[in-house]
TORLUM-619624 format. One line per 2 residues: number of its first residue (from 1); their letters; for each residue x, y, z of C-alpha. Coordinates in Angstrom, 3 decimals. Example, Ala and Ser with C-alpha at 12.3 -4.5 7.8 and 13.67 -1.06 7.14 Angstrom:
2
1 = AS = 12.300:-4.500:7.800 | 13.670:-1.060:7.140
//
This chain:
274
1 = MG = 18.439:-11.898:-35.174 | 19.418:-8.675:-37.772
3 = NS = 17.336:-5.490:-37.223 | 16.752:-5.251:-40.606
5 = LK = 15.567:-9.165:-40.868 | 13.221:-8.117:-37.815
7 = AI = 11.919:-4.932:-39.630 | 10.751:-7.190:-42.661
9 = LA = 8.975:-9.740:-40.602 | 7.100:-6.679:-38.577
11 = FV = 5.289:-5.836:-41.567 | 4.208:-9.777:-41.843
13 = PS = 1.224:-10.231:-39.538 | 1.515:-14.049:-39.641
15 = NK = 1.555:-16.072:-36.587 | 4.861:-17.662:-37.574
17 = CQ = 6.357:-14.358:-38.250 | 5.205:-12.950:-35.114
19 = KY = 6.539:-15.887:-33.187 | 9.521:-15.585:-34.740
21 = LL = 10.032:-11.902:-33.412 | 9.102:-12.953:-29.798
23 = ED = 11.664:-15.482:-30.318 | 9.350:-18.588:-28.767
25 = LE = 8.368:-16.600:-25.707 | 5.577:-18.861:-25.076
27 = EM = 5.541:-19.291:-21.450 | 4.902:-16.825:-18.695
29 = PV = 8.608:-15.704:-17.356 | 9.601:-16.619:-14.319
31 = DK = 10.801:-12.936:-13.374 | 7.153:-11.685:-14.648
33 = MV = 8.867:-9.322:-17.004 | 8.846:-9.250:-20.677
35 = DL = 11.177:-6.856:-22.773 | 10.277:-6.669:-26.382
37 = SG = 12.423:-3.130:-27.074 | 13.895:-2.574:-30.378
39 = RQ = 12.128:-5.443:-32.310 | 10.833:-3.235:-34.863
41 = MR = 7.425:-4.354:-34.247 | 4.178:-2.602:-35.422
43 = RL = 1.783:-4.260:-33.672 | 2.107:-6.106:-29.923
45 = PV = 1.482:-9.950:-30.302 | -1.831:-10.536:-28.513
47 = HI = -0.117:-13.675:-27.022 | 1.575:-11.322:-24.606
49 = CS = -1.748:-10.545:-23.349 | -2.397:-13.999:-22.091
51 = FR = 0.535:-13.521:-19.225 | -1.989:-12.215:-16.945
53 = EL = 0.716:-12.491:-13.961 | 2.953:-9.927:-16.126
55 = VK = 4.363:-7.314:-13.893 | 6.609:-5.643:-16.088
57 = LY = 6.415:-5.052:-19.791 | 9.030:-3.065:-22.047
59 = LS = 7.960:-2.162:-25.461 | 10.092:0.544:-26.023
61 = DN = 11.961:1.827:-29.535 | 9.552:-0.120:-31.721
63 = NL = 7.066:1.129:-34.391 | 3.980:0.778:-32.404
65 = TH = 0.835:3.208:-33.174 | -1.812:1.276:-31.172
67 = LP = -2.441:-1.452:-28.514 | -4.545:-4.426:-28.629
69 = PE = -7.708:-4.296:-26.429 | -6.465:-7.756:-24.780
71 = LE = -3.886:-5.595:-23.056 | -6.578:-5.044:-20.360
73 = QL = -6.007:-8.571:-19.463 | -2.702:-7.422:-17.609
75 = QN = -4.069:-6.166:-14.202 | -0.801:-6.989:-12.624
77 = LQ = 1.086:-4.961:-14.779 | 3.047:-2.211:-12.737
79 = IL = 5.615:-0.961:-15.258 | 4.751:-0.105:-18.766
81 = AL = 7.308:1.200:-21.285 | 5.937:2.940:-24.515
83 = DF = 8.618:5.312:-25.191 | 10.488:5.630:-28.715
85 = NN = 7.318:4.566:-30.531 | 4.716:6.189:-33.080
87 = FK = 2.014:7.112:-30.956 | -0.103:10.074:-31.678
89 = AL = -2.698:9.365:-29.007 | -2.556:7.131:-25.774
91 = PL = -4.471:4.108:-26.331 | -7.430:3.890:-24.003
93 = VV = -6.477:0.199:-23.076 | -3.777:1.662:-20.975
95 = CT = -5.910:3.445:-18.737 | -7.570:0.345:-17.650
97 = LK = -4.098:-0.890:-16.080 | -4.864:0.450:-12.665
99 = QL = -1.768:-1.187:-10.907 | 0.598:0.893:-12.946
101 = CI = 3.182:2.587:-11.097 | 5.434:3.612:-13.678
103 = LY = 4.402:4.716:-17.495 | 7.177:5.632:-19.830
105 = LG = 5.436:7.423:-22.770 | 8.526:9.833:-23.781
107 = NN = 9.508:10.156:-27.516 | 6.138:9.677:-29.177
109 = KL = 4.023:12.349:-31.321 | 1.382:13.025:-27.953
111 = CS = -0.315:16.444:-28.429 | -2.586:15.325:-25.356
113 = LP = -3.773:12.911:-22.811 | -6.745:11.313:-22.240
115 = LE = -9.261:11.984:-19.252 | -9.263:8.567:-18.507
117 = LR = -5.461:8.547:-17.465 | -7.014:9.770:-14.110
119 = LL = -7.847:5.920:-13.481 | -4.369:5.216:-12.877
121 = QN = -4.418:6.248:-9.456 | -1.415:4.185:-8.216
123 = LK = 0.839:6.061:-10.898 | 4.129:7.361:-9.087
125 = TL = 6.256:8.077:-12.061 | 5.044:9.395:-15.439
127 = WI = 7.576:10.151:-18.195 | 5.843:12.162:-21.167
129 = ES = 9.170:13.947:-22.207 | 9.743:14.569:-26.242
131 = NC = 6.257:14.843:-27.117 | 4.451:17.718:-28.629
133 = LQ = 2.794:19.012:-25.782 | 2.017:22.495:-25.786
135 = YL = 0.372:22.448:-22.418 | 0.576:20.235:-19.264
137 = PE = -2.773:18.126:-19.584 | -4.614:19.065:-16.397
139 = VV = -5.674:15.118:-16.009 | -1.989:14.943:-14.860
141 = CE = -2.903:17.033:-11.417 | -5.528:14.111:-10.822
143 = LS = -2.621:11.513:-10.103 | -2.616:12.070:-6.499
145 = LL = 0.332:9.628:-5.814 | 2.690:10.922:-8.573
147 = KT = 6.444:11.470:-7.357 | 8.271:12.370:-10.383
149 = LH = 6.842:13.870:-13.627 | 9.435:14.176:-16.649
151 = AG = 7.981:16.501:-19.017 | 11.313:18.109:-20.742
153 = SN = 11.525:19.112:-24.484 | 7.830:19.920:-25.007
155 = AL = 6.459:23.104:-26.058 | 5.159:23.878:-22.618
157 = RT = 4.845:27.850:-21.917 | 3.242:27.387:-18.361
159 = LP = 1.897:25.063:-16.005 | -1.686:24.542:-14.478
161 = PQ = -2.320:25.862:-10.937 | -3.995:22.535:-10.316
163 = LQ = -0.480:21.130:-10.208 | -0.110:22.249:-6.330
165 = CL = -2.664:19.437:-5.695 | 0.133:16.747:-6.528
167 = QE = 1.313:16.789:-2.811 | 3.210:13.668:-3.324
169 = LR = 5.009:15.231:-6.117 | 9.008:15.313:-5.237
171 = TI = 10.665:15.852:-8.711 | 9.468:17.729:-11.731
173 = WL = 11.842:17.772:-14.845 | 10.767:20.686:-17.338
175 = SG = 14.086:21.074:-19.530 | 13.492:22.014:-22.881
177 = NL = 10.387:23.779:-22.972 | 9.245:27.379:-23.768
179 = LS = 8.908:28.655:-20.219 | 9.351:32.499:-20.529
181 = EF = 9.064:32.826:-16.570 | 9.491:30.635:-13.731
183 = PP = 6.140:28.633:-13.103 | 4.430:30.496:-10.371
185 = VL = 2.692:27.043:-9.146 | 5.820:25.809:-8.301
187 = LD = 6.576:28.404:-5.586 | 3.327:26.951:-3.680
189 = MP = 4.795:23.441:-3.721 | 6.769:23.578:-0.700
191 = FL = 7.214:19.624:-0.881 | 9.143:19.566:-4.223
193 = EV = 12.544:18.352:-3.685 | 14.080:18.588:-7.214
195 = ID = 13.032:21.405:-10.011 | 14.677:21.444:-13.552
197 = VD = 14.042:24.115:-15.630 | 17.162:23.925:-17.700
199 = RN = 17.126:24.987:-21.691 | 13.822:27.544:-21.238
201 = SI = 13.539:31.274:-21.719 | 13.308:32.338:-18.102
203 = RF = 14.559:35.864:-17.720 | 14.355:36.370:-13.818
205 = FP = 13.967:34.038:-10.949 | 11.939:34.472:-7.901
207 = SL = 13.357:33.497:-4.363 | 12.972:29.711:-3.810
209 = AH = 14.320:30.199:-0.314 | 10.830:29.435:1.285
211 = LP = 10.600:26.014:0.018 | 11.693:23.788:2.733
213 = GL = 11.819:20.638:0.866 | 14.031:21.755:-2.157
215 = KL = 17.330:20.044:-2.700 | 18.291:20.884:-6.029
217 = VI = 17.357:23.332:-8.836 | 18.467:23.311:-12.290
219 = YD = 18.336:26.519:-14.255 | 21.274:26.598:-16.373
221 = HN = 20.719:27.744:-20.229 | 18.470:30.426:-19.296
223 = PC = 18.536:34.341:-20.453 | 18.165:35.046:-16.625
225 = RN = 19.645:38.327:-14.994 | 20.102:36.621:-11.590
227 = AP = 20.312:33.134:-9.711 | 17.316:31.951:-7.715
229 = KV = 17.934:32.557:-4.091 | 17.652:29.263:-2.203
231 = AK = 18.033:28.061:1.519 | 21.375:26.950:2.818
233 = GV = 22.400:23.643:1.600 | 20.306:23.687:-1.640
235 = RR = 22.227:22.599:-4.626 | 22.172:24.796:-7.718
237 = VG = 23.169:24.129:-11.258 | 23.423:27.297:-13.425
239 = RW = 25.058:30.738:-14.093 | 26.282:32.165:-10.854
241 = SE = 25.493:29.222:-9.007 | 28.655:29.045:-6.983
243 = ET = 27.861:32.770:-6.154 | 25.533:34.037:-3.531
245 = PE = 22.234:35.278:-4.825 | 22.035:37.706:-1.796
247 = PR = 23.561:41.059:-1.651 | 26.876:41.710:-0.078
249 = KR = 27.078:42.893:3.288 | 28.792:46.037:4.184
251 = SG = 31.811:44.377:5.296 | 32.119:42.930:1.560
253 = AV = 31.980:39.348:2.960 | 29.685:37.088:0.892
255 = IE = 26.964:34.806:2.310 | 28.125:31.409:1.568
257 = IT = 25.993:28.442:0.543 | 27.056:24.993:1.169
259 = LD = 26.873:22.589:-1.986 | 27.892:19.418:-0.313
261 = EK = 24.954:17.271:-1.862 | 25.593:15.674:-5.004
263 = PL = 23.016:16.843:-7.751 | 20.008:14.399:-8.121
265 = LP = 20.335:14.352:-12.006 | 17.542:12.220:-14.052
267 = PA = 18.180:8.576:-13.809 | 19.892:7.218:-17.157
269 = TK = 18.105:4.029:-16.694 | 14.341:3.394:-16.054
271 = TE = 13.305:3.141:-12.464 | 11.171:0.678:-10.661
273 = PE = 8.608:1.297:-8.277 | 9.145:1.693:-4.274
//
């Protein structure tokens, strides 16, 4: 079906037109996955909410602004993709899906997140990149199992100190924000493996050599005067990354840092729960 025809039918609320958009998806898929990405939908057909054993629901790249309350019936859902839509607020019904492991909210118009998000205690990966967040909502710090946080391309200037409570957090992506200094709270998170602060306004980097779990730090495109000091074997991506951040010895020799590991760059495709 052409995208232009889908766009026209998306305005028509009749069951017949909605069924056409679903392309006769009447029964629960064997793989327990429904992908309705790029259908130009302005509302989610309630019929989908009858698939109570559904595990994965992809609604990316539509024109959604709200979700029906019937979505609460999908209590087995583990992956929900709502990225590239027009949400100005996260529908509270999403916070009733307590088995969610991965939630994609990127590329919307979110300025905050509801306190009810704390109910998603199984959440391991949260994508909130490319929204309108001027601060990281503190409710994120209550997601105790969170391992990966994608919060790039917002307007963040700092991070809340409560973030250090997330002891399962391993990767944090903060590229393209308004950080003028390296977030102090990250210095108290020894379990972090990947820190990305690319494309911010950080002028000076403190030493990160005391973070035993660190594997990769991305700090490129900052007006910094120094490279962050890291432990041996930690991969750095940024200005002076191939040079030692330590002063030269009297002999003139430079302390070498091995860069054997490949960068753990952000995944190009959606990940699945472990």
